[in-house]
N, C-alpha and C positions, 0 to 999 in steps of 0.2 A: 766205875762199877766196883763192887766189893764182893769178894768170894771168901767163904770161910774154908780155910785149909784143914782145920781140925777143930775139935771141941775147945781147945785151949788157945788157938791162934786165929787171928783174923788179919787180913791184909787188904789194903785199899790201894787202888791205882787210878789216878785221874789225869786227864790231859785238858789243856786249855789253849786255844779254842778247840771245840769238838768237831769243827767243820772246816773244810778247805774249799774255797770257791774259785772256779775257773770260769772264764768268759764263755767259751763254747765247749760242747761235748767233745771229748777226745783230746782236749788241750791239757798240757801239763799244769799242775797246780803247785804253787810254792807257798809255804806257810811256816812261820816260826812257831814251834810248839813248846809249851812248858809241861813237863811231866812231874807229878808229885806222887810218891808212894810212901806207905807207912805199914809197919808190921809190929806185932806185939812182942817180937823177939829180934835179937841181932842175928845176922847170918851173912852168907855169901849169896847175893841175889844178882840176877842179870835181867835187863830189859831187852826184849826181842821184838822184831817187826815182821809181819807177814802181809804182803800186798795182794789184794784181789783174791782170786781163788788159787793162787800159787802155793805150792807146798814149801817153797824155799823160805827159810827164816834167816833173818839178818840180826846179828847181835849188835845192839846200839851202845850199851854201857853196862858195866858190872861194878858192884860195890862189895867190899869185904868188911866184915864186922860192923855192919850198919843196920839200923832199925827203921830209918826214914831217910829220904833224900829228894832233891829236886834236880831236874836235868832239862837243859834247853837243847832242842833239836831242830835243824833246818830241814823240813820235809819237802820232798819233790816227788810227785807221782801223778799217774793218770787214772788211778783206781783208788777206791776206799781201802783202808789198811787197818789191820788189827795189831795191837800192841799188847804184850803180855809179860808179866813178871814171873821169873822162874827161880825156885830155890835150887841152887847149883849143887847142894849136897845131896838132895833127894831126887833132883831132876823133875820135881813136881811144878806144874803151872799153878800159881797161886791166885793170880788176878789178871783180868784182861779188860780192854776197852777198845772202842773203834773210832777211827777218824773217818767221818763221812766226806766223800768228795761230791760236790754238787756243781751244777752249771747254771749260769745266768740264762743262756740261750740253749735249749736242748737240740734244736735243729738249726742247721745253717740255712740262711735265706736262699731261696732259689733265684738264680740270676736269669732274668728274661733274655732269651736269645732271639726273640721274634722281632720283626720289623715293625716300626711304628711310623705312621704317617700323620703329620700334623696339618 
């Protein structure tokens, strides 16, 4: 996703893959993610993560005097997560993207507890 921070600056933030797949709903998902970001200027930028609806933000990586970078991250979670790039000098959120968490099986299979006669 790309957000324009001002008339003269544009910032892009991408992640690959964009989806984390767990076998069953409620299970933890594990995924190696590659982040790429690029700005039209150098600066002090940090990548943050916010999981689900939680207000807690976790700082993943910061860069000084950079205009572009790549970052590998080992994701582990039970909910979709948002990642966003912040200009640490202005505290402005410049770009964001989402990692969707999906399940192969949405419901667990009901185990029959009844008697069967053959």
